[in-house]
C-alpha positions as CSV (number, residue, x, y, z in Angstrom):
1,M,19.3,-22.0,4.3
2,S,22.2,-22.0,6.5
3,S,21.2,-25.3,8.0
4,G,20.7,-27.3,4.9
5,S,21.0,-27.8,1.2
6,T,19.8,-24.7,-0.9
7,S,20.4,-25.9,-4.3
8,S,17.0,-28.1,-4.3
9,A,15.0,-25.9,-1.9
10,T,11.6,-24.5,-3.4
11,L,10.2,-21.1,-2.9
12,D,7.7,-22.4,-0.3
13,E,10.4,-24.1,1.5
14,W,12.4,-21.0,1.7
15,L,9.4,-19.2,3.0
16,D,8.6,-21.8,5.6
17,W,12.1,-21.5,6.9
18,L,11.9,-17.6,6.9
19,L,8.5,-17.8,8.7
20,E,10.0,-20.2,11.4
21,R,12.7,-17.5,12.1
22,D,9.8,-15.3,13.5
23,P,8.4,-12.9,10.8
24,D,7.0,-10.6,13.3
25,R,10.3,-9.7,14.8
26,I,10.9,-6.2,14.2
27,E,14.3,-4.6,14.9
28,P,14.3,-0.9,13.6
29,G,17.5,-0.1,11.9
30,V,19.1,0.0,8.5
31,S,22.8,-1.1,9.3
32,R,22.1,-4.8,8.6
33,T,20.5,-4.2,5.5
34,R,22.9,-1.3,4.3
35,R,25.8,-3.7,5.0
36,L,24.6,-6.6,3.1
37,A,23.2,-4.5,0.2
38,H,26.7,-2.9,-0.2
39,D,28.5,-6.3,0.0
40,L,26.0,-8.0,-2.4
41,L,25.3,-5.1,-5.0
42,G,28.7,-3.9,-5.0
43,G,27.7,-0.1,-4.7
44,A,24.8,2.1,-5.3
45,P,22.2,0.8,-7.9
46,K,22.6,2.0,-11.4
47,A,18.8,3.1,-11.5
48,T,16.7,5.9,-10.3
49,V,15.4,4.9,-6.9
50,I,11.8,6.1,-5.8
51,A,11.1,5.7,-2.0
52,V,7.3,6.0,-1.1
53,A,6.5,6.4,2.6
54,G,3.4,7.5,4.6
55,T,0.6,6.1,6.8
56,N,-1.9,5.4,3.8
57,G,-1.8,5.3,0.1
58,K,1.6,3.9,-0.2
59,G,0.9,0.9,-2.2
60,S,-1.4,2.7,-4.6
61,S,1.2,5.5,-5.1
62,A,3.8,3.0,-5.8
63,A,1.6,1.2,-8.3
64,M,0.9,4.4,-10.1
65,A,4.4,5.6,-10.2
66,A,5.7,2.3,-11.5
67,S,2.9,2.2,-14.2
68,I,3.5,5.8,-15.3
69,C,7.3,5.1,-15.4
70,R,6.6,2.1,-17.7
71,A,4.5,4.3,-19.9
72,A,7.2,6.7,-20.2
73,G,9.4,3.9,-21.6
74,Y,11.5,2.9,-18.6
75,R,12.0,-0.7,-17.3
76,V,10.7,-0.6,-13.9
77,G,10.7,-3.0,-10.8
78,S,8.5,-2.3,-7.9
79,Y,8.6,-3.7,-4.3
80,T,5.7,-3.3,-2.0
81,S,4.4,-5.1,1.3
82,P,2.5,-6.7,2.6
83,H,1.1,-9.4,0.1
84,L,-2.4,-10.7,0.1
85,N,-1.8,-14.4,-1.2
86,D,1.6,-15.0,-2.8
87,V,4.8,-13.4,-1.6
88,R,5.5,-12.8,-5.2
89,E,3.0,-10.0,-5.1
90,R,5.6,-7.8,-3.5
91,F,8.1,-8.1,-6.5
92,W,7.2,-6.6,-9.8
93,L,9.2,-6.6,-13.0
94,D,7.9,-4.5,-15.7
95,G,4.3,-5.1,-14.7
96,E,4.8,-8.8,-14.1
97,Q,5.3,-10.8,-10.9
98,V,8.6,-11.9,-10.5
99,A,9.4,-15.5,-11.5
100,A,10.1,-17.9,-8.6
101,V,13.5,-18.9,-10.1
102,R,14.7,-15.2,-9.8
103,L,13.7,-15.0,-5.9
104,L,15.4,-18.5,-5.4
105,A,18.6,-17.2,-6.7
106,A,18.5,-14.0,-4.7
107,F,17.6,-16.0,-1.5
108,E,20.7,-18.1,-2.2
109,R,23.0,-15.2,-2.5
110,I,21.7,-13.8,0.8
111,D,22.0,-16.9,2.6
112,A,25.6,-17.2,1.5
113,H,26.5,-14.1,3.3
114,P,28.0,-14.8,6.7
115,Q,25.9,-12.0,8.2
116,S,22.4,-13.0,6.8
117,V,21.6,-14.8,10.0
118,A,20.9,-11.5,11.8
119,L,18.3,-10.3,9.2
120,T,14.7,-10.0,9.9
121,Y,11.9,-11.5,7.6
122,F,11.3,-7.9,6.1
123,E,15.0,-7.3,5.6
124,W,15.6,-10.7,3.9
125,L,12.7,-9.8,1.4
126,T,14.0,-6.3,0.9
127,L,17.5,-7.5,0.0
128,A,15.9,-9.9,-2.4
129,A,14.1,-7.0,-4.2
130,F,17.5,-5.1,-4.5
131,L,19.2,-8.3,-5.8
132,V,16.4,-9.2,-8.4
133,F,16.2,-5.6,-9.5
134,A,20.0,-5.3,-10.0
135,E,20.2,-8.5,-11.9
136,V,17.7,-7.6,-14.3
137,G,19.2,-4.2,-15.1
138,L,16.2,-2.1,-14.5
139,D,15.9,1.9,-15.1
140,V,13.7,2.6,-12.2
141,W,13.2,0.9,-8.7
142,V,10.0,1.9,-6.8
143,L,10.2,1.0,-3.4
144,E,7.4,1.1,-0.8
145,V,8.6,1.9,2.8
146,G,7.3,-0.8,5.2
147,L,7.3,1.0,8.5
148,G,8.3,4.5,9.3
149,G,11.0,5.7,7.2
150,R,14.3,6.4,9.0
151,L,15.0,3.0,10.4
152,D,13.1,1.1,7.6
153,A,15.1,-1.5,5.6
154,V,14.2,0.2,2.5
155,N,16.1,3.3,3.6
156,A,19.3,1.4,3.2
157,L,19.4,2.9,-0.3
158,D,19.4,6.6,-1.1
159,A,16.2,7.6,-2.7
160,D,16.8,9.9,-5.8
161,L,13.0,10.6,-5.6
162,A,11.0,10.4,-2.4
163,L,7.2,10.7,-1.8
164,V,5.5,11.0,1.7
165,T,1.8,10.5,1.2
166,N,0.3,11.6,4.6
167,I,1.1,11.1,8.2
168,G,-1.5,9.6,10.8
169,L,-1.2,7.7,14.1
170,D,-0.1,4.1,13.4
171,H,2.6,1.7,14.5
172,Q,2.8,4.2,17.6
173,S,4.9,1.8,19.6
174,W,7.7,2.0,17.1
175,L,7.1,5.4,15.6
176,G,6.0,7.7,18.4
177,D,2.6,8.9,20.0
178,T,2.3,11.9,18.0
179,R,2.1,12.9,14.3
180,E,5.1,15.3,14.8
181,A,7.4,12.3,16.1
182,I,5.9,10.1,13.2
183,A,6.7,12.8,10.6
184,R,10.3,13.2,11.8
185,E,10.7,9.2,11.4
186,K,9.0,9.4,7.9
187,A,11.4,12.4,6.9
188,G,14.3,10.0,7.2
189,I,13.8,8.9,3.6
190,L,14.5,12.3,2.2
191,R,18.1,13.1,1.0
192,R,19.8,16.3,0.8
193,A,19.4,18.2,-2.5
194,R,17.3,15.4,-4.1
195,P,13.5,16.0,-5.1
196,A,10.7,15.0,-2.7
197,V,7.0,15.8,-2.3
198,Y,5.0,15.8,0.9
199,M,1.4,15.1,0.0
200,D,-0.7,15.5,3.2
201,P,-4.0,17.5,3.3
202,D,-3.3,18.1,7.0
203,P,0.6,18.9,6.9
204,V,2.8,18.3,10.0
205,T,5.3,21.0,9.8
206,A,7.8,18.8,11.5
207,L,8.4,17.1,8.2
208,S,9.0,20.2,6.2
209,E,11.3,21.6,8.9
210,Q,13.2,18.7,9.0
211,A,13.5,18.8,5.1
212,A,14.6,22.4,5.2
213,R,17.4,21.6,7.9
214,D,18.6,18.7,5.7
215,G,18.5,20.7,2.5
216,V,15.9,18.6,0.6
217,D,14.2,19.9,-2.5
218,L,10.7,19.4,-1.2
219,L,7.4,20.4,-2.5
220,C,4.4,20.4,-0.3
221,L,0.8,20.3,-1.0
222,G,-0.9,23.4,-0.3
223,A,2.4,25.5,0.0
224,D,3.9,24.9,-3.4
225,F,0.8,23.5,-5.4
226,R,-2.7,22.5,-4.8
227,V,-5.0,19.9,-6.3
228,E,-8.6,20.3,-7.5
229,F,-10.7,17.3,-7.7
230,V,-12.9,16.9,-10.8
231,A,-16.0,14.9,-10.9
232,G,-15.6,14.2,-14.5
233,D,-18.0,12.5,-16.9
234,G,-19.7,9.5,-15.6
235,Q,-17.0,7.0,-14.4
236,Q,-14.1,9.2,-15.5
237,P,-13.1,11.4,-12.4
238,G,-9.8,13.2,-12.4
239,F,-8.0,15.9,-10.9
240,T,-6.1,19.1,-11.8
241,I,-2.6,20.1,-10.4
242,H,-2.1,24.0,-10.0
243,G,1.6,24.9,-9.6
244,P,4.0,27.6,-10.6
245,D,4.3,26.2,-13.9
246,G,0.6,26.3,-14.7
247,E,-2.3,23.7,-14.6
248,R,-2.0,20.0,-15.7
249,S,-5.3,17.9,-15.7
250,F,-5.4,14.1,-15.8
251,V,-8.2,11.4,-15.7
252,L,-8.2,8.9,-13.0
253,A,-9.1,6.0,-15.0
254,S,-8.4,2.9,-13.0
255,L,-8.3,3.8,-9.0
256,F,-11.1,5.5,-8.0
257,G,-12.1,7.7,-5.0
258,R,-11.0,11.2,-3.8
259,H,-8.1,9.6,-1.9
260,Q,-6.8,7.9,-4.9
261,A,-7.0,11.3,-6.9
262,L,-4.8,12.8,-4.2
263,N,-2.3,9.9,-4.3
264,A,-2.0,10.1,-8.1
265,A,-1.5,13.8,-7.9
266,G,1.4,13.3,-5.5
267,V,2.9,10.7,-7.8
268,V,2.7,13.2,-10.8
269,A,4.2,16.1,-8.8
270,L,7.1,13.9,-7.8
271,L,7.7,12.4,-11.2
272,Q,7.5,15.8,-12.9
273,H,9.4,17.7,-10.1
274,P,11.6,20.2,-11.9
275,R,14.8,18.4,-10.7
276,S,13.7,15.0,-11.3
277,P,16.1,12.7,-13.3
278,L,13.3,11.1,-15.2
279,A,11.5,12.5,-18.3
280,I,7.7,11.8,-17.8
281,P,5.4,13.5,-20.3
282,D,1.9,14.2,-19.6
283,A,0.8,11.4,-22.2
284,A,2.8,8.8,-20.1
285,V,1.0,10.1,-17.0
286,S,-2.4,9.6,-18.6
287,Q,-1.5,6.0,-20.0
288,G,0.0,5.1,-16.6
289,L,-2.9,6.0,-14.7
290,L,-5.3,4.1,-17.1
291,L,-3.1,0.9,-16.4
292,A,-2.4,1.1,-12.7
293,R,-4.0,-1.7,-10.7
294,V,-3.7,-2.3,-6.8
295,P,-5.1,-5.6,-5.6
296,G,-7.2,-5.2,-2.3
297,R,-7.8,-1.3,-2.6
298,F,-11.5,-0.5,-3.2
299,E,-11.4,-3.7,-5.6
300,W,-14.7,-4.9,-6.9
301,F,-15.9,-8.4,-7.8
302,S,-19.3,-9.6,-8.6
303,Q,-20.6,-12.9,-7.3
304,E,-24.3,-14.2,-7.6
305,G,-25.7,-10.7,-8.6
306,R,-24.0,-9.4,-5.5
307,A,-21.2,-6.5,-5.8
308,I,-18.2,-7.5,-3.5
309,C,-16.0,-4.8,-2.4
310,L,-12.4,-5.5,-0.9
311,D,-10.4,-3.0,0.9
312,V,-7.6,-3.6,3.3
313,A,-8.4,-0.5,5.4
314,H,-6.8,-1.0,8.8
315,N,-6.4,2.2,10.4
316,G,-8.8,5.5,10.8
317,E,-7.4,7.4,7.9
318,A,-7.8,4.5,5.3
319,A,-11.4,3.7,7.0
320,R,-12.5,7.4,6.4
321,A,-11.3,7.1,2.8
322,L,-13.2,4.0,2.3
323,A,-16.3,5.5,3.7
324,Q,-16.0,8.6,1.4
325,A,-15.6,6.3,-1.5
326,L,-18.7,4.2,-0.7
327,E,-20.8,7.3,0.0
328,S,-20.1,8.6,-3.5
329,R,-21.9,5.4,-4.7
330,G,-25.3,6.5,-3.5
331,E,-26.8,6.7,-7.0
332,I,-25.3,3.4,-7.9
333,T,-26.3,1.3,-4.9
334,A,-29.7,0.0,-5.1
335,G,-29.9,-2.7,-2.3
336,R,-28.4,-3.1,1.2
337,R,-24.8,-3.0,2.1
338,L,-23.3,-5.7,4.4
339,A,-19.9,-6.2,5.8
340,V,-17.4,-8.8,6.6
341,F,-14.9,-7.5,9.2
342,S,-12.1,-8.2,11.5
343,A,-9.0,-6.7,12.7
344,L,-5.8,-7.2,14.6
345,A,-5.7,-6.4,18.3
346,D,-3.0,-3.6,17.8
347,K,-5.1,-1.5,15.5
348,P,-7.5,1.2,16.5
349,I,-10.6,-0.9,15.9
350,T,-13.3,1.5,17.1
351,E,-11.7,4.4,15.0
352,I,-11.6,2.1,12.0
353,L,-15.4,1.3,12.4
354,R,-16.8,4.7,13.4
355,P,-16.8,6.2,9.9
356,L,-18.4,3.1,8.4
357,A,-20.9,2.4,11.0
358,G,-23.7,4.4,9.4
359,L,-23.2,3.0,5.9
360,I,-23.3,-0.7,6.6
361,D,-26.7,-2.4,7.3
362,E,-25.6,-5.5,8.9
363,W,-22.3,-7.0,10.0
364,W,-20.4,-10.4,10.1
365,I,-17.4,-10.8,12.2
366,T,-14.9,-13.5,13.2
367,E,-11.6,-13.8,14.8
368,L,-8.5,-14.2,12.6
369,P,-6.3,-17.0,12.9
370,E,-3.2,-14.8,13.8
371,T,-1.4,-14.2,17.1
372,R,-2.2,-10.7,17.0
373,A,-5.9,-11.0,16.2
374,A,-8.5,-9.1,18.2
375,S,-10.9,-11.3,20.1
376,M,-14.5,-11.8,19.5
377,P,-15.4,-9.6,22.7
378,E,-12.9,-6.8,21.6
379,L,-14.4,-6.7,18.0
380,Q,-18.1,-6.7,19.6
381,G,-17.2,-4.2,22.1
382,A,-15.6,-1.9,19.3
383,L,-18.7,-2.3,17.0
384,A,-21.0,-1.2,19.9
385,H,-18.8,1.7,20.7
386,A,-19.1,2.9,17.2
387,G,-22.7,2.4,17.1
388,A,-22.8,-0.5,14.5
389,G,-25.3,-3.0,14.2
390,P,-26.7,-5.6,13.9
391,V,-23.8,-7.9,14.3
392,H,-23.4,-11.7,13.7
393,C,-20.5,-13.6,14.9
394,E,-18.9,-16.5,12.9
395,S,-16.2,-19.2,13.9
396,D,-14.2,-18.4,10.8
397,L,-13.6,-16.0,8.1
398,V,-15.0,-18.1,5.2
399,G,-18.0,-18.9,7.4
400,A,-18.6,-15.1,7.9
401,Y,-18.4,-14.4,4.2
402,N,-20.7,-17.3,3.3
403,A,-23.3,-16.3,5.8
404,A,-23.2,-12.6,4.4
405,L,-23.6,-13.9,1.0
406,A,-26.6,-16.0,2.0
407,A,-28.2,-13.2,3.9
408,S,-27.7,-10.8,0.9
409,G,-30.0,-10.5,-2.1
410,H,-29.5,-9.6,-5.8
411,G,-28.1,-5.9,-6.0
412,D,-26.6,-6.0,-2.5
413,E,-23.2,-5.0,-1.7
414,I,-20.6,-6.8,0.5
415,V,-17.8,-4.9,1.9
416,V,-14.9,-7.0,3.1
417,F,-12.3,-4.9,5.0
418,G,-10.2,-4.4,8.1
419,S,-6.9,-6.2,7.5
420,F,-4.8,-7.8,4.8
421,H,-5.5,-11.0,6.8
422,V,-9.3,-10.5,6.0
423,V,-9.0,-9.5,2.2
424,G,-6.2,-11.8,1.4
425,P,-7.8,-15.2,2.0
426,L,-11.3,-14.1,0.7
427,R,-9.9,-12.4,-2.5
428,A,-8.3,-15.9,-3.1
429,R,-11.7,-17.7,-3.3
430,L,-13.2,-15.1,-5.7
431,D,-13.0,-15.6,-9.4
432,P,-10.4,-13.0,-10.8
433,T,-12.1,-12.9,-14.1
434,D,-15.7,-12.0,-12.5
435,T,-14.6,-8.4,-11.8
436,D,-17.3,-5.4,-12.0
437,P,-15.4,-2.3,-13.0
438,D,-18.6,-0.4,-13.9
439,R,-19.6,-0.6,-10.3
440,R,-16.5,1.6,-9.1
441,A,-17.3,5.1,-7.8
442,P,-16.5,8.4,-9.1
443,C,-14.5,10.8,-6.8
444,A,-16.8,12.7,-4.3
């Protein structure tokens, strides 16, 4: 810390100090991060850098990419955002959360740089990931783009492989009011003559056009390959990629839902791109998909005979994916389905609620203890507009969950969604060993 001793500061003290510097400050641009990364890393990373951008599916795609690369024998670091409970969830080294001592060493190195005072919270953490990964000497860095692409701190490094999952209307005040404008921002992670994949069922031509102008070796869903979804046997859905080099079929063993099959197919298309610098055999893909896990994405727990579903869906596209996954559970769900919900005011709340309104029997809502939280009248209005009900209002998140749990019966489901700020605190209260993987849904 520039204003005090760093030798004895704990990780919590560092994070408190960073939070006091205004974590919500967003200053788009890569110049600050690029300048410090150059100084602190001493040049480009001696690793294959994979960047993942898009509106939805980034975290899942990053987790699958890291898991597959590890199964192929590479040493892998992954950096994602945001976290649910512990900041170390953002930093993974070979499948394990980074040790606090490594983050502390990275923070101290950043703090010693005379220009670190200008960094935002996200830029600071991004640089810390770069330093930790470089220090360990990893083969592959998987980096999730936080916001947009062109001006995101992650884009301070040149990606050797780049994946854009899909493009929707999100963060419009920063990225633009149209999908075309947002597509051009996300295309900023692509690099000339380097492999990339664009995995959007409803592609925006602005991205492929920008890639063509920049000389990117881009493969697009629909134009260069297609994906067939396979219901599979029982709880083992999968997908087949049809491309110029034939067909490749895989089981989607750990992350369920049609949207996750699409995410997985995009990761496979990227890692097995004809010009990829990595050697990824089909056996590594199968093993990696088997082991991949993403907390808070259609994640199931069991409590007192109730199935608890946690999903961070916080925009329209993610809510539609959640609804589709829940709909596919028709033969599994025997009881009622209840919801615990809240959201931030700058999110399209009615759009989030509309695809789920007909799937939820009863709702419990509350205001989040965040400066950007939607008010109770805003939440109630959005639910009414979406045609959802009946609705119960509670004073806090834990109270909303406990009330839903008390109103539920054996065999019922409780769906907790709407924001990382909803899922994170409640996930921390659930028993991590009391999961119920058999209740996950097959692909629709």
